[in-house]
ZATI-359251 format. One line per field, with one value per residue (C-alpha): x, y, z. Coordinates in steps of 0.001 Angstrom, whole numbers. Example, Ala and Ser with C-alpha at 12.3 -4.5 7.8 and 13.67 -1.06 7.14 Angstrom:
BEGIN
u <- (12300, 13670) .
v <- (-4500, -1060) .
w <- (7800, 7140) .
//
This chain:
BEGIN
u <- (78936, 81853, 82799, 86564, 88105, 91710, 92375, 95516, 97324, 101036, 103980, 107600, 110422, 113564, 113337, 110590, 106910, 105135, 101640, 100970, 98134, 95544, 91919, 89710, 86289, 84629, 81066, 80110, 79777, 81620, 84375, 86927, 89767, 93025, 94501, 97784, 101266, 103971, 105314, 102271, 101577, 98550, 100101, 101639, 98175, 96717, 99526, 98866, 95164, 96106, 98544, 101673, 103058, 102542, 101531, 103799, 100907, 97125, 94536, 92747, 89329, 86849, 83488, 84099, 87128, 90497, 93138, 96055, 96690, 99999, 98694, 97523, 100468, 97999, 98325, 96295, 98425, 97278, 96046, 93555, 92034, 89977, 90861, 91164, 94197, 94881, 98227, 99526, 101455, 99076, 100803, 99317, 101139, 101943, 102348, 98823, 95595, 93134, 90979, 93950, 95085, 91700, 91369, 94844, 94142, 91091, 93128, 95654, 92785, 92084, 88444, 86483, 86845, 83185, 83458, 86679, 84906, 81801, 83672, 86110, 83379, 81413, 84382, 85158, 81562, 81502, 84665, 83570, 86379, 84477, 85091, 88873, 89158, 91460, 93773, 97071, 97245, 99804, 97045, 95100, 95310, 96478, 92841, 92217, 95129, 93841, 90478, 92232, 93750, 90351, 88642, 91284, 90638, 86869, 86991, 87800, 84629, 86544, 85197, 87081, 88829, 92182, 93258, 96734, 96871, 95461, 94930, 98052, 99866, 96925, 96540, 93830, 91131, 91413, 91863, 88522, 86844, 88150, 86953, 83364, 83811, 85186, 82354, 79768, 81229, 81095, 77423, 76393, 78379, 78237, 81862, 83819, 86785, 89817, 91411, 94876, 95554, 97262, 94852, 92174, 89814, 89873, 89202, 86288, 84741, 85010, 84722, 81858, 84403, 87917, 90695, 93470, 96803, 100073, 103273, 101470, 98704, 95050, 94304, 90605, 87971, 84524, 82511, 84256, 82033, 82910, 86655, 86673, 84199, 85110, 88844, 89862, 93439, 95619, 97266, 93896, 92826, 96027, 96233, 92587, 91801, 93409, 94147, 95289, 96581, 97142, 98880, 97130, 97471, 94431, 93420, 90467, 87396, 89108, 92275, 95393, 97034, 99957, 99055, 95258, 92691, 89638, 86438, 86295, 85708, 82278, 81605, 83462, 85683, 88653, 88281, 89188, 92396, 93577, 92541, 94436, 97665, 97301, 97680, 96307, 96062, 93138, 92460, 90330, 89635, 90824, 87566, 85592, 87443, 85464, 86869, 85572, 86003, 89051, 87036, 84406, 84178, 84400, 87438, 91156, 93446, 95741, 97811, 97613, 101110, 100233, 97279, 97274, 94661, 93902, 91021, 87782, 89423, 91772, 94351, 95510, 98299, 97903, 100102, 98246, 99849, 103565, 104357, 101259, 100813, 97433, 95754, 92413, 90530, 87703, 85757, 87193, 83872, 84762, 87665, 88777, 91687, 94958, 98529, 99491, 95936, 94882, 91817, 89978, 89288, 86438, 86523, 82902, 83781, 86894, 88582, 90964, 93969, 96932, 100063, 102159, 99719) .
v <- (88281, 90740, 91752, 92264, 90330, 90242, 87396, 87618, 89372, 89942, 91481, 91596, 93626, 92004, 92231, 94871, 93834, 96286, 94781, 92587, 90013, 92452, 91379, 93633, 93390, 95751, 95687, 96047, 99801, 100911, 103456, 102552, 105035, 103806, 106556, 106743, 108272, 107518, 104013, 102639, 99971, 101507, 101663, 98205, 96873, 98543, 97053, 93529, 93892, 95106, 92243, 94407, 92831, 89199, 88409, 86610, 85182, 85201, 85368, 87951, 87403, 89371, 87830, 84086, 84503, 83961, 86384, 85517, 82669, 81841, 78670, 77438, 78996, 80754, 84210, 86026, 88598, 92235, 92186, 89492, 91098, 93699, 96562, 100143, 101853, 105642, 106666, 109847, 110739, 111333, 108514, 109725, 109354, 112865, 111817, 110456, 112346, 112234, 109806, 107472, 107560, 106218, 103776, 102252, 99664, 98506, 97999, 95997, 93680, 93285, 94376, 94936, 98423, 99274, 98215, 100301, 103355, 102797, 102358, 105186, 107749, 106499, 106989, 110405, 111513, 110348, 112408, 115498, 115055, 114585, 118201, 117836, 114220, 115286, 117394, 116261, 115812, 118631, 121019, 120261, 121368, 119058, 118193, 117529, 115130, 113289, 113027, 111332, 108816, 108227, 107841, 105310, 103268, 103493, 102399, 98778, 98742, 97655, 95633, 97857, 101213, 101401, 104981, 105710, 109331, 110457, 114116, 114909, 116554, 118903, 122419, 122847, 124106, 121183, 118728, 119751, 119669, 116207, 114790, 115540, 114235, 110920, 110527, 111444, 108929, 106198, 106918, 106975, 103916, 101846, 100636, 99964, 102171, 101376, 104763, 105412, 108798, 110653, 113607, 113474, 115778, 113591, 110441, 112188, 113595, 110506, 107409, 105347, 103899, 104762, 102337, 103888, 102093, 102417, 100445, 97848, 97218, 98230, 100684, 101408, 101108, 102765, 105522, 108913, 110116, 107089, 107344, 111117, 111220, 108033, 107322, 104159, 105222, 108207, 107652, 107727, 110848, 112586, 111561, 112183, 115833, 118485, 117570, 118946, 116864, 117668, 115185, 115197, 113531, 112120, 113430, 112927, 114011, 115265, 115953, 117773, 120191, 122123, 123204, 123001, 120237, 120569, 118631, 115920, 117845, 117308, 114935, 112249, 110043, 108203, 104409, 102522, 101166, 104749, 105983, 103073, 104363, 107594, 109825, 110103, 112220, 114538, 114785, 117506, 118926, 122577, 123981, 122219, 124085, 126882, 130099, 131192, 134364, 134227, 135372, 132632, 129295, 127078, 126063, 125487, 128534, 129144, 131922, 132846, 132519, 132900, 134158, 133712, 134824, 131936, 133420, 131968, 130871, 132258, 129768, 130130, 128477, 128457, 127437, 125248, 124125, 123695, 122184, 121604, 123827, 123281, 124574, 126300, 127466, 129913, 131675, 135052, 136657, 136067, 138444, 136332, 137032, 138601, 137271, 137400, 137236, 134938, 132890, 129838, 126863, 124329, 120928, 119788, 116759, 115141, 111844, 109988, 107936, 106275, 108391, 105514, 104504) .
w <- (99993, 99792, 96273, 96957, 99827, 101107, 103528, 105685, 102807, 103639, 101693, 102603, 101088, 102476, 106273, 106184, 106488, 104166, 104685, 107713, 107542, 106159, 106186, 104096, 102430, 99905, 98631, 94981, 94032, 97221, 97364, 99947, 100660, 102109, 104214, 105958, 106139, 103524, 103884, 105674, 102979, 101217, 97703, 98147, 99004, 95882, 93757, 95084, 94274, 90783, 90324, 89941, 93174, 94099, 97706, 100121, 102103, 102107, 99251, 97174, 95689, 93532, 93973, 93866, 91558, 93131, 91919, 94148, 96622, 98125, 99610, 96163, 94387, 92137, 90480, 87793, 85870, 85806, 82236, 83049, 86158, 84284, 86652, 85635, 87093, 87425, 88837, 90474, 87296, 84382, 82336, 79042, 75695, 74521, 70835, 70650, 70510, 73420, 71345, 70624, 74274, 75329, 72415, 72790, 75539, 73567, 70434, 72436, 73438, 69774, 70065, 66835, 65392, 65948, 69640, 70073, 68675, 70797, 74054, 73330, 72633, 75624, 77949, 76447, 76918, 80522, 81266, 79229, 76679, 73462, 72354, 72663, 71371, 68501, 70789, 72151, 75948, 76192, 74986, 78138, 81763, 84490, 85259, 81611, 81437, 84514, 82788, 79860, 82274, 83854, 80442, 79372, 82583, 82106, 78418, 79357, 81484, 84629, 87469, 89869, 89562, 91418, 92022, 93435, 94649, 91237, 92283, 94279, 91328, 90564, 92008, 94681, 92326, 89911, 92766, 94268, 90885, 90083, 93436, 92509, 88983, 90132, 92654, 90065, 87624, 90262, 91009, 87378, 86256, 89432, 89582, 92818, 93739, 95873, 96397, 97911, 99365, 102176, 101770, 104472, 102642, 99534, 101631, 103397, 100202, 98044, 100202, 101668, 104073, 105118, 106059, 108146, 107936, 109887, 109357, 107217, 109829, 109697, 112469, 111921, 109240, 109124, 107535, 107313, 110209, 112383, 111744, 112339, 115203, 117048, 116446, 118248, 118990, 119505, 116075, 114272, 116230, 115431, 111765, 110735, 111335, 113445, 116991, 120318, 123258, 126939, 129219, 132616, 135963, 137667, 141049, 143406, 141544, 138353, 136414, 137428, 135022, 136432, 139913, 139465, 139662, 137354, 136828, 134138, 130834, 129421, 132267, 130345, 132500, 131014, 130694, 133949, 132366, 131625, 135077, 136665, 135008, 136998, 133910, 130390, 127240, 126876, 123136, 121603, 118147, 117953, 116741, 119526, 122302, 123900, 125230, 128598, 130643, 132797, 135801, 135383, 137257, 134227, 132284, 132469, 132428, 129521, 127869, 124167, 122675, 118944, 116863, 113070, 110542, 108032, 106071, 107418, 110624, 113268, 114572, 118171, 120130, 123929, 126802, 129251, 132509, 132674, 129285, 127097, 124004, 122338, 119224, 119026, 115908, 115783, 112992, 111946, 112970, 116630, 117444, 120387, 122759, 121824, 122155, 125820, 127098, 129880, 129001, 130194, 128013, 128148, 126392, 125867, 123623, 124977, 123959, 126307, 125372, 127117, 127245, 125944, 123213) .
//
């Protein structure tokens, strides 16, 4: 049985449908990342699970416990849901010590003094904050402040941790460090995580499954490898990871780009519905495109229009056919062609999508 379940959950803001009949399940101990562009409904979904927003339709369950049901006109307030919440802003009280920040929600619940002390020290230990328990949050780095917010959420021993872009205000070094700390905490303590982010690397690193949303509608859900490797639409392919697209016409025995006709890349034919349209989008990952000698028989001709050094990679832009400009990435150890060079490109792992979809 699913641990968290959303059934046809819908939310309106005036005439705007923020979340549209969302069905979602999570298992106990799972980390599910909700990924999508700004305004896609991911934070609204998190807030409905937390109880900060009431639903306009559908139901939300944790285990067999109903938290919200429009049909039954039933709603459990946030303070009775036993969820830990960590926001994008650190939301720590600057006038309280680290210890008192973590202990405060326990005191509000009127727990015995011994229990407050036990849980507070336990949460501080789990987040490596015991040594700075007497410090003020302003004495800590951004990563330290976010640890305080995590410790405060952990102290109530939540059924589920709800994280709303908790690392976006940190610099890259602290952001990467905190990813691993959050994942390690989840493994050790066994809680479930519903994690909202627009950062693909965070979603990949932290989650057991990823839910991709667009305009309030679920687009795809699956493991990070499934969503990245087998995107079910052009939107998912384009949003998750780097992408290059070439619009091609279909000819006898292959694809037409500009004035040339070339064999199906990788031997992969578009689906019959795409072929029937007479044209389609060839979608490829930039680092999966191979350079071939311009004098060889394999590949589609292109011209290098830009070459940029990015540290471990070199980023190329190439003109292919009449209009298409695509991106290619290669390791810096491969010197590759120069700007203005003619080169041929091979696409060993293509994906095909409709031009209009």
